[in-house]
PDB file of N, H, CA, C and O in Angstrom:
ATOM      1  N   MET A   1      63.140  50.756 -39.884  1.00  0.00           N
ATOM      2  CA  MET A   1      62.886  51.834 -38.955  1.00  0.00           C
ATOM      3  C   MET A   1      61.652  51.488 -38.119  1.00  0.00           C
ATOM      4  O   MET A   1      60.712  50.851 -38.595  1.00  0.00           O
ATOM      5  N   THR A   2      61.687  51.919 -36.887  1.00  0.00           N
ATOM      6  H   THR A   2      62.450  52.436 -36.501  1.00  0.00           H
ATOM      7  CA  THR A   2      60.555  51.723 -35.989  1.00  0.00           C
ATOM      8  C   THR A   2      60.229  53.044 -35.308  1.00  0.00           C
ATOM      9  O   THR A   2      61.047  53.963 -35.270  1.00  0.00           O
ATOM     10  N   ILE A   3      59.030  53.117 -34.778  1.00  0.00           N
ATOM     11  H   ILE A   3      58.365  52.371 -34.809  1.00  0.00           H
ATOM     12  CA  ILE A   3      58.640  54.319 -34.044  1.00  0.00           C
ATOM     13  C   ILE A   3      59.413  54.359 -32.735  1.00  0.00           C
ATOM     14  O   ILE A   3      59.483  53.366 -32.011  1.00  0.00           O
ATOM     15  N   ASP A   4      59.982  55.499 -32.443  1.00  0.00           N
ATOM     16  H   ASP A   4      59.924  56.306 -33.030  1.00  0.00           H
ATOM     17  CA  ASP A   4      60.748  55.711 -31.220  1.00  0.00           C
ATOM     18  C   ASP A   4      59.772  56.121 -30.113  1.00  0.00           C
ATOM     19  O   ASP A   4      59.438  57.296 -29.963  1.00  0.00           O
ATOM     20  N   LEU A   5      59.328  55.136 -29.350  1.00  0.00           N
ATOM     21  H   LEU A   5      59.599  54.181 -29.472  1.00  0.00           H
ATOM     22  CA  LEU A   5      58.336  55.386 -28.312  1.00  0.00           C
ATOM     23  C   LEU A   5      58.873  56.278 -27.195  1.00  0.00           C
ATOM     24  O   LEU A   5      58.117  57.028 -26.579  1.00  0.00           O
ATOM     25  N   GLN A   6      60.167  56.196 -26.938  1.00  0.00           N
ATOM     26  H   GLN A   6      60.781  55.586 -27.438  1.00  0.00           H
ATOM     27  CA  GLN A   6      60.766  57.080 -25.924  1.00  0.00           C
ATOM     28  C   GLN A   6      60.692  58.533 -26.379  1.00  0.00           C
ATOM     29  O   GLN A   6      60.454  59.428 -25.568  1.00  0.00           O
ATOM     30  N   ARG A   7      60.893  58.768 -27.661  1.00  0.00           N
ATOM     31  H   ARG A   7      61.086  58.041 -28.320  1.00  0.00           H
ATOM     32  CA  ARG A   7      60.803  60.130 -28.201  1.00  0.00           C
ATOM     33  C   ARG A   7      59.372  60.632 -28.133  1.00  0.00           C
ATOM     34  O   ARG A   7      59.127  61.789 -27.793  1.00  0.00           O
ATOM     35  N   LEU A   8      58.426  59.756 -28.457  1.00  0.00           N
ATOM     36  H   LEU A   8      58.624  58.816 -28.734  1.00  0.00           H
ATOM     37  CA  LEU A   8      57.015  60.124 -28.375  1.00  0.00           C
ATOM     38  C   LEU A   8      56.666  60.549 -26.949  1.00  0.00           C
ATOM     39  O   LEU A   8      56.020  61.577 -26.743  1.00  0.00           O
ATOM     40  N   LYS A   9      57.091  59.763 -25.977  1.00  0.00           N
ATOM     41  H   LYS A   9      57.616  58.928 -26.145  1.00  0.00           H
ATOM     42  CA  LYS A   9      56.824  60.094 -24.573  1.00  0.00           C
ATOM     43  C   LYS A   9      57.521  61.389 -24.183  1.00  0.00           C
ATOM     44  O   LYS A   9      56.926  62.238 -23.519  1.00  0.00           O
ATOM     45  N   ALA A  10      58.768  61.545 -24.586  1.00  0.00           N
ATOM     46  H   ALA A  10      59.251  60.855 -25.125  1.00  0.00           H
ATOM     47  CA  ALA A  10      59.532  62.754 -24.249  1.00  0.00           C
ATOM     48  C   ALA A  10      58.863  64.006 -24.810  1.00  0.00           C
ATOM     49  O   ALA A  10      58.799  65.032 -24.133  1.00  0.00           O
ATOM     50  N   GLU A  11      58.371  63.926 -26.030  1.00  0.00           N
ATOM     51  H   GLU A  11      58.423  63.092 -26.579  1.00  0.00           H
ATOM     52  CA  GLU A  11      57.693  65.074 -26.643  1.00  0.00           C
ATOM     53  C   GLU A  11      56.390  65.388 -25.907  1.00  0.00           C
ATOM     54  O   GLU A  11      56.048  66.552 -25.699  1.00  0.00           O
ATOM     55  N   ARG A  12      55.670  64.336 -25.517  1.00  0.00           N
ATOM     56  H   ARG A  12      55.948  63.391 -25.686  1.00  0.00           H
ATOM     57  CA  ARG A  12      54.423  64.538 -24.768  1.00  0.00           C
ATOM     58  C   ARG A  12      54.706  65.218 -23.431  1.00  0.00           C
ATOM     59  O   ARG A  12      54.031  66.179 -23.063  1.00  0.00           O
ATOM     60  N   VAL A  13      55.695  64.722 -22.715  1.00  0.00           N
ATOM     61  H   VAL A  13      56.244  63.941 -23.015  1.00  0.00           H
ATOM     62  CA  VAL A  13      56.063  65.288 -21.417  1.00  0.00           C
ATOM     63  C   VAL A  13      56.553  66.724 -21.583  1.00  0.00           C
ATOM     64  O   VAL A  13      56.210  67.595 -20.783  1.00  0.00           O
ATOM     65  N   ALA A  14      57.351  66.971 -22.615  1.00  0.00           N
ATOM     66  H   ALA A  14      57.630  66.263 -23.265  1.00  0.00           H
ATOM     67  CA  ALA A  14      57.868  68.319 -22.869  1.00  0.00           C
ATOM     68  C   ALA A  14      56.740  69.314 -23.129  1.00  0.00           C
ATOM     69  O   ALA A  14      56.861  70.495 -22.805  1.00  0.00           O
ATOM     70  N   LYS A  15      55.649  68.836 -23.709  1.00  0.00           N
ATOM     71  H   LYS A  15      55.550  67.876 -23.972  1.00  0.00           H
ATOM     72  CA  LYS A  15      54.491  69.707 -23.966  1.00  0.00           C
ATOM     73  C   LYS A  15      53.607  69.839 -22.730  1.00  0.00           C
ATOM     74  O   LYS A  15      52.621  70.576 -22.742  1.00  0.00           O
ATOM     75  N   GLY A  16      53.962  69.126 -21.665  1.00  0.00           N
ATOM     76  H   GLY A  16      54.763  68.527 -21.655  1.00  0.00           H
ATOM     77  CA  GLY A  16      53.197  69.216 -20.428  1.00  0.00           C
ATOM     78  C   GLY A  16      51.879  68.459 -20.464  1.00  0.00           C
ATOM     79  O   GLY A  16      50.946  68.792 -19.733  1.00  0.00           O
ATOM     80  N   LEU A  17      51.802  67.445 -21.312  1.00  0.00           N
ATOM     81  H   LEU A  17      52.560  67.174 -21.906  1.00  0.00           H
ATOM     82  CA  LEU A  17      50.570  66.668 -21.433  1.00  0.00           C
ATOM     83  C   LEU A  17      50.687  65.330 -20.702  1.00  0.00           C
ATOM     84  O   LEU A  17      51.723  64.668 -20.759  1.00  0.00           O
ATOM     85  N   THR A  18      49.618  64.946 -20.022  1.00  0.00           N
ATOM     86  H   THR A  18      48.776  65.483 -19.976  1.00  0.00           H
ATOM     87  CA  THR A  18      49.559  63.624 -19.406  1.00  0.00           C
ATOM     88  C   THR A  18      49.043  62.637 -20.438  1.00  0.00           C
ATOM     89  O   THR A  18      48.560  63.033 -21.499  1.00  0.00           O
ATOM     90  N   GLN A  19      49.146  61.353 -20.126  1.00  0.00           N
ATOM     91  H   GLN A  19      49.538  61.031 -19.264  1.00  0.00           H
ATOM     92  CA  GLN A  19      48.574  60.344 -21.020  1.00  0.00           C
ATOM     93  C   GLN A  19      47.062  60.529 -21.112  1.00  0.00           C
ATOM     94  O   GLN A  19      46.482  60.324 -22.178  1.00  0.00           O
ATOM     95  N   ASP A  20      46.422  60.908 -20.023  1.00  0.00           N
ATOM     96  H   ASP A  20      46.892  61.074 -19.157  1.00  0.00           H
ATOM     97  CA  ASP A  20      44.975  61.153 -20.037  1.00  0.00           C
ATOM     98  C   ASP A  20      44.622  62.275 -21.011  1.00  0.00           C
ATOM     99  O   ASP A  20      43.675  62.155 -21.788  1.00  0.00           O
ATOM    100  N   GLN A  21      45.382  63.356 -20.965  1.00  0.00           N
ATOM    101  H   GLN A  21      46.151  63.453 -20.333  1.00  0.00           H
ATOM    102  CA  GLN A  21      45.119  64.493 -21.850  1.00  0.00           C
ATOM    103  C   GLN A  21      45.364  64.117 -23.307  1.00  0.00           C
ATOM    104  O   GLN A  21      44.594  64.488 -24.192  1.00  0.00           O
ATOM    105  N   MET A  22      46.432  63.385 -23.542  1.00  0.00           N
ATOM    106  H   MET A  22      47.057  63.083 -22.822  1.00  0.00           H
ATOM    107  CA  MET A  22      46.754  62.966 -24.911  1.00  0.00           C
ATOM    108  C   MET A  22      45.643  62.063 -25.456  1.00  0.00           C
ATOM    109  O   MET A  22      45.221  62.214 -26.602  1.00  0.00           O
ATOM    110  N   ALA A  23      45.180  61.137 -24.636  1.00  0.00           N
ATOM    111  H   ALA A  23      45.523  61.016 -23.705  1.00  0.00           H
ATOM    112  CA  ALA A  23      44.101  60.247 -25.061  1.00  0.00           C
ATOM    113  C   ALA A  23      42.845  61.045 -25.396  1.00  0.00           C
ATOM    114  O   ALA A  23      42.182  60.770 -26.396  1.00  0.00           O
ATOM    115  N   GLU A  24      42.520  62.026 -24.570  1.00  0.00           N
ATOM    116  H   GLU A  24      43.059  62.249 -23.758  1.00  0.00           H
ATOM    117  CA  GLU A  24      41.343  62.858 -24.821  1.00  0.00           C
ATOM    118  C   GLU A  24      41.485  63.614 -26.140  1.00  0.00           C
ATOM    119  O   GLU A  24      40.532  63.703 -26.914  1.00  0.00           O
ATOM    120  N   LEU A  25      42.677  64.159 -26.393  1.00  0.00           N
ATOM    121  H   LEU A  25      43.450  64.086 -25.764  1.00  0.00           H
ATOM    122  CA  LEU A  25      42.920  64.889 -27.639  1.00  0.00           C
ATOM    123  C   LEU A  25      42.865  63.965 -28.866  1.00  0.00           C
ATOM    124  O   LEU A  25      42.548  64.397 -29.975  1.00  0.00           O
ATOM    125  N   MET A  26      43.178  62.697 -28.639  1.00  0.00           N
ATOM    126  H   MET A  26      43.435  62.346 -27.738  1.00  0.00           H
ATOM    127  CA  MET A  26      43.095  61.703 -29.720  1.00  0.00           C
ATOM    128  C   MET A  26      41.655  61.275 -29.965  1.00  0.00           C
ATOM    129  O   MET A  26      41.359  60.636 -30.975  1.00  0.00           O
ATOM    130  N   GLY A  27      40.757  61.624 -29.043  1.00  0.00           N
ATOM    131  H   GLY A  27      40.998  62.143 -28.223  1.00  0.00           H
ATOM    132  CA  GLY A  27      39.357  61.253 -29.196  1.00  0.00           C
ATOM    133  C   GLY A  27      38.970  59.974 -28.483  1.00  0.00           C
ATOM    134  O   GLY A  27      37.887  59.434 -28.711  1.00  0.00           O
ATOM    135  N   TRP A  28      39.854  59.482 -27.618  1.00  0.00           N
ATOM    136  H   TRP A  28      40.734  59.920 -27.433  1.00  0.00           H
ATOM    137  CA  TRP A  28      39.563  58.266 -26.867  1.00  0.00           C
ATOM    138  C   TRP A  28      38.959  58.629 -25.519  1.00  0.00           C
ATOM    139  O   TRP A  28      39.284  59.672 -24.952  1.00  0.00           O
ATOM    140  N   LYS A  29      38.078  57.772 -25.003  1.00  0.00           N
ATOM    141  H   LYS A  29      37.814  56.925 -25.465  1.00  0.00           H
ATOM    142  CA  LYS A  29      37.365  58.041 -23.761  1.00  0.00           C
ATOM    143  C   LYS A  29      38.207  57.797 -22.515  1.00  0.00           C
ATOM    144  O   LYS A  29      37.939  58.374 -21.461  1.00  0.00           O
ATOM    145  N   THR A  30      39.223  56.945 -22.628  1.00  0.00           N
ATOM    146  H   THR A  30      39.440  56.476 -23.484  1.00  0.00           H
ATOM    147  CA  THR A  30      40.084  56.635 -21.485  1.00  0.00           C
ATOM    148  C   THR A  30      41.550  56.732 -21.896  1.00  0.00           C
ATOM    149  O   THR A  30      41.866  56.859 -23.079  1.00  0.00           O
ATOM    150  N   ARG A  31      42.427  56.672 -20.923  1.00  0.00           N
ATOM    151  H   ARG A  31      42.170  56.569 -19.962  1.00  0.00           H
ATOM    152  CA  ARG A  31      43.870  56.736 -21.137  1.00  0.00           C
ATOM    153  C   ARG A  31      44.415  55.445 -21.755  1.00  0.00           C
ATOM    154  O   ARG A  31      45.445  55.466 -22.429  1.00  0.00           O
ATOM    155  N   THR A  32      43.736  54.342 -21.529  1.00  0.00           N
ATOM    156  H   THR A  32      42.899  54.325 -20.982  1.00  0.00           H
ATOM    157  CA  THR A  32      44.247  53.023 -21.894  1.00  0.00           C
ATOM    158  C   THR A  32      44.704  52.884 -23.347  1.00  0.00           C
ATOM    159  O   THR A  32      45.813  52.403 -23.577  1.00  0.00           O
ATOM    160  N   PRO A  33      43.897  53.285 -24.342  1.00  0.00           N
ATOM    161  CA  PRO A  33      44.368  53.114 -25.725  1.00  0.00           C
ATOM    162  C   PRO A  33      45.674  53.862 -26.004  1.00  0.00           C
ATOM    163  O   PRO A  33      46.545  53.358 -26.712  1.00  0.00           O
ATOM    164  N   TYR A  34      45.802  55.062 -25.446  1.00  0.00           N
ATOM    165  H   TYR A  34      45.094  55.472 -24.871  1.00  0.00           H
ATOM    166  CA  TYR A  34      47.039  55.807 -25.667  1.00  0.00           C
ATOM    167  C   TYR A  34      48.204  55.146 -24.931  1.00  0.00           C
ATOM    168  O   TYR A  34      49.283  54.969 -25.497  1.00  0.00           O
ATOM    169  N   ALA A  35      47.983  54.784 -23.670  1.00  0.00           N
ATOM    170  H   ALA A  35      47.107  54.928 -23.210  1.00  0.00           H
ATOM    171  CA  ALA A  35      49.048  54.177 -22.869  1.00  0.00           C
ATOM    172  C   ALA A  35      49.566  52.895 -23.523  1.00  0.00           C
ATOM    173  O   ALA A  35      50.771  52.642 -23.526  1.00  0.00           O
ATOM    174  N   LYS A  36      48.667  52.096 -24.071  1.00  0.00           N
ATOM    175  H   LYS A  36      47.688  52.301 -24.068  1.00  0.00           H
ATOM    176  CA  LYS A  36      49.085  50.851 -24.720  1.00  0.00           C
ATOM    177  C   LYS A  36      49.965  51.131 -25.935  1.00  0.00           C
ATOM    178  O   LYS A  36      50.890  50.370 -26.220  1.00  0.00           O
ATOM    179  N   ARG A  37      49.686  52.198 -26.638  1.00  0.00           N
ATOM    180  H   ARG A  37      48.934  52.815 -26.406  1.00  0.00           H
ATOM    181  CA  ARG A  37      50.500  52.547 -27.798  1.00  0.00           C
ATOM    182  C   ARG A  37      51.843  53.124 -27.368  1.00  0.00           C
ATOM    183  O   ARG A  37      52.880  52.755 -27.918  1.00  0.00           O
ATOM    184  N   GLU A  38      51.834  54.017 -26.399  1.00  0.00           N
ATOM    185  H   GLU A  38      50.991  54.317 -25.952  1.00  0.00           H
ATOM    186  CA  GLU A  38      53.083  54.621 -25.947  1.00  0.00           C
ATOM    187  C   GLU A  38      54.020  53.589 -25.309  1.00  0.00           C
ATOM    188  O   GLU A  38      55.241  53.739 -25.354  1.00  0.00           O
ATOM    189  N   ASN A  39      53.439  52.549 -24.719  1.00  0.00           N
ATOM    190  H   ASN A  39      52.447  52.428 -24.683  1.00  0.00           H
ATOM    191  CA  ASN A  39      54.240  51.509 -24.082  1.00  0.00           C
ATOM    192  C   ASN A  39      54.556  50.340 -25.003  1.00  0.00           C
ATOM    193  O   ASN A  39      55.168  49.365 -24.567  1.00  0.00           O
ATOM    194  N   GLY A  40      54.151  50.418 -26.268  1.00  0.00           N
ATOM    195  H   GLY A  40      53.653  51.210 -26.622  1.00  0.00           H
ATOM    196  CA  GLY A  40      54.514  49.396 -27.245  1.00  0.00           C
ATOM    197  C   GLY A  40      53.675  48.138 -27.191  1.00  0.00           C
ATOM    198  O   GLY A  40      54.029  47.137 -27.814  1.00  0.00           O
ATOM    199  N   ILE A  41      52.572  48.163 -26.463  1.00  0.00           N
ATOM    200  H   ILE A  41      52.284  48.976 -25.957  1.00  0.00           H
ATOM    201  CA  ILE A  41      51.707  46.987 -26.371  1.00  0.00           C
ATOM    202  C   ILE A  41      50.849  46.861 -27.625  1.00  0.00           C
ATOM    203  O   ILE A  41      50.586  45.756 -28.099  1.00  0.00           O
ATOM    204  N   VAL A  42      50.417  47.993 -28.155  1.00  0.00           N
ATOM    205  H   VAL A  42      50.630  48.891 -27.770  1.00  0.00           H
ATOM    206  CA  VAL A  42      49.618  48.046 -29.384  1.00  0.00           C
ATOM    207  C   VAL A  42      50.384  48.903 -30.393  1.00  0.00           C
ATOM    208  O   VAL A  42      50.914  49.959 -30.047  1.00  0.00           O
ATOM    209  N   ALA A  43      50.435  48.443 -31.631  1.00  0.00           N
ATOM    210  H   ALA A  43      50.005  47.586 -31.912  1.00  0.00           H
ATOM    211  CA  ALA A  43      51.130  49.201 -32.682  1.00  0.00           C
ATOM    212  C   ALA A  43      50.390  50.509 -32.976  1.00  0.00           C
ATOM    213  O   ALA A  43      49.162  50.569 -32.925  1.00  0.00           O
ATOM    214  N   ILE A  44      51.157  51.541 -33.282  1.00  0.00           N
ATOM    215  H   ILE A  44      52.155  51.491 -33.323  1.00  0.00           H
ATOM    216  CA  ILE A  44      50.588  52.835 -33.643  1.00  0.00           C
ATOM    217  C   ILE A  44      50.358  52.852 -35.141  1.00  0.00           C
ATOM    218  O   ILE A  44      51.279  52.623 -35.924  1.00  0.00           O
ATOM    219  N   GLY A  45      49.127  53.122 -35.534  1.00  0.00           N
ATOM    220  H   GLY A  45      48.378  53.308 -34.898  1.00  0.00           H
ATOM    221  CA  GLY A  45      48.789  53.210 -36.952  1.00  0.00           C
ATOM    222  C   GLY A  45      49.329  54.505 -37.551  1.00  0.00           C
ATOM    223  O   GLY A  45      49.620  55.461 -36.832  1.00  0.00           O
ATOM    224  N   ALA A  46      49.456  54.520 -38.861  1.00  0.00           N
ATOM    225  H   ALA A  46      49.220  53.744 -39.444  1.00  0.00           H
ATOM    226  CA  ALA A  46      49.989  55.700 -39.548  1.00  0.00           C
ATOM    227  C   ALA A  46      49.138  56.935 -39.275  1.00  0.00           C
ATOM    228  O   ALA A  46      49.677  58.000 -38.977  1.00  0.00           O
ATOM    229  N   ASN A  47      47.825  56.808 -39.370  1.00  0.00           N
ATOM    230  H   ASN A  47      47.387  55.942 -39.612  1.00  0.00           H
ATOM    231  CA  ASN A  47      46.949  57.943 -39.110  1.00  0.00           C
ATOM    232  C   ASN A  47      47.036  58.409 -37.666  1.00  0.00           C
ATOM    233  O   ASN A  47      46.960  59.604 -37.382  1.00  0.00           O
ATOM    234  N   GLU A  48      47.194  57.455 -36.760  1.00  0.00           N
ATOM    235  H   GLU A  48      47.255  56.484 -36.991  1.00  0.00           H
ATOM    236  CA  GLU A  48      47.343  57.804 -35.343  1.00  0.00           C
ATOM    237  C   GLU A  48      48.627  58.587 -35.111  1.00  0.00           C
ATOM    238  O   GLU A  48      48.636  59.571 -34.370  1.00  0.00           O
ATOM    239  N   LEU A  49      49.712  58.150 -35.743  1.00  0.00           N
ATOM    240  H   LEU A  49      49.705  57.352 -36.345  1.00  0.00           H
ATOM    241  CA  LEU A  49      50.981  58.851 -35.577  1.00  0.00           C
ATOM    242  C   LEU A  49      50.893  60.277 -36.104  1.00  0.00           C
ATOM    243  O   LEU A  49      51.408  61.208 -35.484  1.00  0.00           O
ATOM    244  N   VAL A  50      50.241  60.444 -37.245  1.00  0.00           N
ATOM    245  H   VAL A  50      49.823  59.688 -37.749  1.00  0.00           H
ATOM    246  CA  VAL A  50      50.079  61.787 -37.808  1.00  0.00           C
ATOM    247  C   VAL A  50      49.300  62.664 -36.834  1.00  0.00           C
ATOM    248  O   VAL A  50      49.660  63.821 -36.616  1.00  0.00           O
ATOM    249  N   LYS A  51      48.239  62.121 -36.249  1.00  0.00           N
ATOM    250  H   LYS A  51      47.947  61.181 -36.426  1.00  0.00           H
ATOM    251  CA  LYS A  51      47.421  62.897 -35.304  1.00  0.00           C
ATOM    252  C   LYS A  51      48.204  63.211 -34.036  1.00  0.00           C
ATOM    253  O   LYS A  51      48.139  64.332 -33.532  1.00  0.00           O
ATOM    254  N   MET A  52      48.945  62.233 -33.514  1.00  0.00           N
ATOM    255  H   MET A  52      48.997  61.322 -33.923  1.00  0.00           H
ATOM    256  CA  MET A  52      49.758  62.457 -32.311  1.00  0.00           C
ATOM    257  C   MET A  52      50.793  63.552 -32.570  1.00  0.00           C
ATOM    258  O   MET A  52      50.981  64.450 -31.748  1.00  0.00           O
ATOM    259  N   ALA A  53      51.457  63.465 -33.715  1.00  0.00           N
ATOM    260  H   ALA A  53      51.304  62.736 -34.382  1.00  0.00           H
ATOM    261  CA  ALA A  53      52.465  64.464 -34.069  1.00  0.00           C
ATOM    262  C   ALA A  53      51.841  65.854 -34.159  1.00  0.00           C
ATOM    263  O   ALA A  53      52.422  66.835 -33.695  1.00  0.00           O
ATOM    264  N   ASP A  54      50.664  65.928 -34.752  1.00  0.00           N
ATOM    265  H   ASP A  54      50.192  65.131 -35.129  1.00  0.00           H
ATOM    266  CA  ASP A  54      49.964  67.206 -34.870  1.00  0.00           C
ATOM    267  C   ASP A  54      49.643  67.776 -33.487  1.00  0.00           C
ATOM    268  O   ASP A  54      49.835  68.968 -33.245  1.00  0.00           O
ATOM    269  N   ILE A  55      49.166  66.946 -32.601  1.00  0.00           N
ATOM    270  H   ILE A  55      49.009  65.978 -32.798  1.00  0.00           H
ATOM    271  CA  ILE A  55      48.867  67.379 -31.232  1.00  0.00           C
ATOM    272  C   ILE A  55      50.133  67.911 -30.561  1.00  0.00           C
ATOM    273  O   ILE A  55      50.082  68.872 -29.793  1.00  0.00           O
ATOM    274  N   LEU A  56      51.256  67.285 -30.856  1.00  0.00           N
ATOM    275  H   LEU A  56      51.298  66.505 -31.480  1.00  0.00           H
ATOM    276  CA  LEU A  56      52.528  67.683 -30.250  1.00  0.00           C
ATOM    277  C   LEU A  56      53.197  68.840 -30.995  1.00  0.00           C
ATOM    278  O   LEU A  56      54.281  69.282 -30.616  1.00  0.00           O
ATOM    279  N   GLY A  57      52.552  69.323 -32.047  1.00  0.00           N
ATOM    280  H   GLY A  57      51.671  68.963 -32.355  1.00  0.00           H
ATOM    281  CA  GLY A  57      53.051  70.495 -32.754  1.00  0.00           C
ATOM    282  C   GLY A  57      53.954  70.218 -33.934  1.00  0.00           C
ATOM    283  O   GLY A  57      54.703  71.096 -34.361  1.00  0.00           O
ATOM    284  N   TYR A  58      53.894  69.001 -34.471  1.00  0.00           N
ATOM    285  H   TYR A  58      53.286  68.288 -34.124  1.00  0.00           H
ATOM    286  CA  TYR A  58      54.740  68.632 -35.606  1.00  0.00           C
ATOM    287  C   TYR A  58      53.886  68.389 -36.841  1.00  0.00           C
ATOM    288  O   TYR A  58      52.823  67.774 -36.761  1.00  0.00           O
ATOM    289  N   SER A  59      54.353  68.873 -37.975  1.00  0.00           N
ATOM    290  H   SER A  59      55.217  69.373 -38.041  1.00  0.00           H
ATOM    291  CA  SER A  59      53.645  68.658 -39.230  1.00  0.00           C
ATOM    292  C   SER A  59      54.022  67.289 -39.791  1.00  0.00           C
ATOM    293  O   SER A  59      55.006  66.692 -39.353  1.00  0.00           O
ATOM    294  N   PRO A  60      53.254  66.789 -40.752  1.00  0.00           N
ATOM    295  CA  PRO A  60      53.601  65.506 -41.373  1.00  0.00           C
ATOM    296  C   PRO A  60      55.014  65.498 -41.964  1.00  0.00           C
ATOM    297  O   PRO A  60      55.638  64.441 -42.057  1.00  0.00           O
ATOM    298  N   ASP A  61      55.515  66.656 -42.361  1.00  0.00           N
ATOM    299  H   ASP A  61      55.008  67.515 -42.286  1.00  0.00           H
ATOM    300  CA  ASP A  61      56.876  66.735 -42.908  1.00  0.00           C
ATOM    301  C   ASP A  61      57.945  66.440 -41.859  1.00  0.00           C
ATOM    302  O   ASP A  61      59.085  66.131 -42.206  1.00  0.00           O
ATOM    303  N   ASN A  62      57.584  66.534 -40.583  1.00  0.00           N
ATOM    304  H   ASN A  62      56.658  66.785 -40.301  1.00  0.00           H
ATOM    305  CA  ASN A  62      58.552  66.338 -39.503  1.00  0.00           C
ATOM    306  C   ASN A  62      58.399  65.006 -38.777  1.00  0.00           C
ATOM    307  O   ASN A  62      58.967  64.829 -37.700  1.00  0.00           O
ATOM    308  N   LEU A  63      57.652  64.076 -39.339  1.00  0.00           N
ATOM    309  H   LEU A  63      57.190  64.220 -40.215  1.00  0.00           H
ATOM    310  CA  LEU A  63      57.405  62.795 -38.663  1.00  0.00           C
ATOM    311  C   LEU A  63      58.676  61.987 -38.446  1.00  0.00           C
ATOM    312  O   LEU A  63      58.713  61.127 -37.567  1.00  0.00           O
ATOM    313  N   ILE A  64      59.697  62.240 -39.211  1.00  0.00           N
ATOM    314  H   ILE A  64      59.667  62.940 -39.926  1.00  0.00           H
ATOM    315  CA  ILE A  64      60.934  61.457 -39.114  1.00  0.00           C
ATOM    316  C   ILE A  64      61.526  61.487 -37.708  1.00  0.00           C
ATOM    317  O   ILE A  64      62.226  60.552 -37.319  1.00  0.00           O
ATOM    318  N   ILE A  65      61.260  62.537 -36.942  1.00  0.00           N
ATOM    319  H   ILE A  65      60.692  63.296 -37.258  1.00  0.00           H
ATOM    320  CA  ILE A  65      61.820  62.599 -35.585  1.00  0.00           C
ATOM    321  C   ILE A  65      61.246  61.525 -34.678  1.00  0.00           C
ATOM    322  O   ILE A  65      61.813  61.234 -33.625  1.00  0.00           O
ATOM    323  N   PHE A  66      60.126  60.932 -35.078  1.00  0.00           N
ATOM    324  H   PHE A  66      59.665  61.168 -35.933  1.00  0.00           H
ATOM    325  CA  PHE A  66      59.498  59.891 -34.268  1.00  0.00           C
ATOM    326  C   PHE A  66      59.932  58.481 -34.678  1.00  0.00           C
ATOM    327  O   PHE A  66      59.349  57.495 -34.228  1.00  0.00           O
ATOM    328  N   PHE A  67      60.951  58.388 -35.528  1.00  0.00           N
ATOM    329  H   PHE A  67      61.425  59.189 -35.894  1.00  0.00           H
ATOM    330  CA  PHE A  67      61.452  57.098 -35.958  1.00  0.00           C
ATOM    331  C   PHE A  67      62.909  56.921 -35.564  1.00  0.00           C
ATOM    332  O   PHE A  67      63.657  57.890 -35.432  1.00  0.00           O
ATOM    333  N   LYS A  68      63.294  55.663 -35.378  1.00  0.00           N
ATOM    334  H   LYS A  68      62.686  54.877 -35.485  1.00  0.00           H
ATOM    335  CA  LYS A  68      64.703  55.352 -35.132  1.00  0.00           C
ATOM    336  C   LYS A  68      65.104  54.210 -36.054  1.00  0.00           C
ATOM    337  O   LYS A  68      64.296  53.350 -36.404  1.00  0.00           O
ATOM    338  N   LYS A  69      66.356  54.228 -36.430  1.00  0.00           N
ATOM    339  H   LYS A  69      67.012  54.926 -36.146  1.00  0.00           H
ATOM    340  CA  LYS A  69      66.874  53.180 -37.303  1.00  0.00           C
ATOM    341  C   LYS A  69      67.218  51.953 -36.476  1.00  0.00           C
ATOM    342  O   LYS A  69      67.785  52.057 -35.389  1.00  0.00           O
ATOM    343  N   ASN A  70      66.869  50.800 -37.003  1.00  0.00           N
ATOM    344  H   ASN A  70      66.408  50.716 -37.886  1.00  0.00           H
ATOM    345  CA  ASN A  70      67.237  49.543 -36.372  1.00  0.00           C
ATOM    346  C   ASN A  70      68.586  49.114 -36.931  1.00  0.00           C
ATOM    347  O   ASN A  70      68.728  48.878 -38.131  1.00  0.00           O
ATOM    348  N   VAL A  71      69.556  49.018 -36.063  1.00  0.00           N
ATOM    349  H   VAL A  71      69.441  49.210 -35.088  1.00  0.00           H
ATOM    350  CA  VAL A  71      70.902  48.612 -36.489  1.00  0.00           C
ATOM    351  C   VAL A  71      71.154  47.207 -35.969  1.00  0.00           C
ATOM    352  O   VAL A  71      71.032  46.932 -34.775  1.00  0.00           O
ATOM    353  N   LEU A  72      71.506  46.332 -36.891  1.00  0.00           N
ATOM    354  H   LEU A  72      71.605  46.556 -37.860  1.00  0.00           H
ATOM    355  CA  LEU A  72      71.778  44.942 -36.513  1.00  0.00           C
ATOM    356  C   LEU A  72      73.239  44.692 -36.345  1.00  0.00           C
ATOM    357  O   LEU A  72      73.641  43.573 -36.028  1.00  0.00           O
TER     358      LEU A  72
END
């Protein structure tokens, strides 16, 4: 399973948040760290995913929506 970055972006957009706002809520000074994660350039850490999900209104019990199965 991998993190579904399209779902992460869709949830952020649905909440009306920009990448700048999301980065600020994550505690980062600029948009860059968030943008790199949302675009798959930098891997999202487990703690980061939990915090992102919380910002988007999801509890740790609902993290599964941010994953997709890799089918070979």
